[in-house]
C-alpha positions as CSV (number, residue, x, y, z in Angstrom):
1,M,140.2,53.6,219.9
2,S,137.0,52.7,217.4
3,G,136.9,56.4,216.3
4,E,140.8,56.3,215.5
5,K,140.3,52.9,213.6
6,D,137.3,54.4,211.6
7,D,139.5,57.7,210.8
8,I,141.9,55.4,209.5
9,E,140.0,53.1,207.4
10,Q,138.4,56.4,206.1
11,L,141.9,57.8,205.3
12,R,143.2,54.5,203.7
13,A,140.1,54.6,201.4
14,L,140.4,58.2,200.8
15,L,144.2,57.8,199.6
16,A,143.0,55.0,197.5
17,A,140.4,56.7,195.7
18,E,142.7,59.8,195.4
19,R,145.2,57.8,193.7
20,A,142.8,56.1,191.1
21,T,141.5,60.0,190.3
22,L,145.0,61.0,189.9
23,L,145.7,57.8,187.6
24,A,142.7,58.6,185.5
25,A,143.7,62.3,185.1
26,D,140.4,63.3,186.9
27,Y,141.5,66.2,188.8
28,A,138.0,67.8,189.5
29,Q,137.9,66.1,193.0
30,L,141.2,67.0,194.2
31,E,139.9,69.7,196.0
32,E,137.5,67.8,197.9
33,F,140.2,65.2,198.6
34,A,142.7,67.5,200.4
35,E,140.2,69.1,202.4
36,A,139.0,65.5,204.0
37,K,142.5,64.3,203.9
38,S,143.6,67.1,206.2
39,R,140.9,66.7,208.8
40,L,141.8,62.9,208.9
41,V,145.4,63.3,209.1
42,M,144.8,65.9,211.8
43,R,142.9,63.5,213.8
44,I,144.6,60.6,213.4
45,A,147.9,62.5,214.5
46,E,146.3,63.5,217.8
47,A,145.5,59.9,218.1
48,R,148.9,58.9,218.0
49,P,148.7,55.6,216.0
50,A,151.1,52.5,216.3
51,Q,154.4,53.6,214.3
52,Y,153.7,50.7,211.6
53,I,150.4,52.6,210.8
54,A,151.8,55.8,210.8
55,L,154.7,54.6,208.2
56,E,152.3,52.8,206.2
57,L,150.1,55.9,205.7
58,Q,153.3,58.1,205.3
59,A,154.2,55.9,202.3
60,Q,150.6,56.4,200.8
61,L,150.4,59.9,201.4
62,T,154.0,60.2,199.9
63,R,153.1,58.1,196.8
64,N,150.1,60.2,196.1
65,A,152.2,63.6,196.6
66,A,154.6,62.3,194.0
67,L,151.4,61.7,191.6
68,L,150.1,65.1,192.4
69,K,153.6,67.0,191.5
70,A,153.9,65.0,188.5
71,A,150.5,66.1,187.4
72,S,151.3,69.8,188.2
73,D,154.6,69.4,186.5
74,G,152.8,68.2,183.5
75,F,150.3,70.9,183.5
76,R,153.4,73.7,183.7
77,A,154.9,72.0,180.9
78,T,152.0,72.2,178.7
79,I,151.4,75.9,179.6
80,Q,154.8,76.5,178.8
81,R,155.2,74.9,175.6
82,L,151.6,76.1,174.6
83,S,152.8,79.8,175.3
84,S,156.1,79.4,173.5
85,P,156.6,81.0,170.0
86,E,157.1,77.7,168.6
87,A,153.8,76.5,169.3
88,I,152.0,78.0,166.1
89,G,150.8,74.4,165.6
90,T,150.9,71.7,168.3
91,A,150.3,68.2,168.4
92,L,147.9,66.8,170.9
93,Y,146.8,63.3,171.4
94,E,143.4,62.2,171.9
95,A,142.4,59.8,174.7
96,D,142.1,57.2,172.3
97,G,145.7,57.9,171.0
98,S,145.1,59.7,167.8
99,R,147.1,62.8,167.0
100,R,145.2,65.9,166.3
101,M,146.9,69.3,165.5
102,V,145.7,72.4,167.0
103,E,146.6,75.8,165.6
104,T,147.3,78.6,168.2
105,A,147.9,81.7,168.0
106,G,151.0,83.1,166.9
107,H,153.5,85.4,168.6
108,R,154.8,88.4,167.1
109,M,156.7,91.0,168.3
110,E,155.3,94.5,166.9
111,R,157.3,97.7,166.9
112,K,155.6,100.7,167.5
113,A,156.8,104.3,167.1
């Protein structure tokens, strides 16, 4: 039972760290989090924790999954925006809130004979 409690506490701490990382947009550690999270979830599931613990962990996992999806959607939108023909000059915002224009290569259709 002690191992199960340790796993639950480790998962809680991991989920809190993952959430902080996502909110800070520091995505470098996410792969490590995913691997550790997967291992802990599997061990906890095998131990069959009390329902209230399972529901609490599920809520935290769902919350972080929503943050991951939002980050992924943001990356996708950025890639799409930067690759669009209208993206010749794109306004980006720095961490301090200042605006910076970035020139991107224009896309031209060329017709070859």
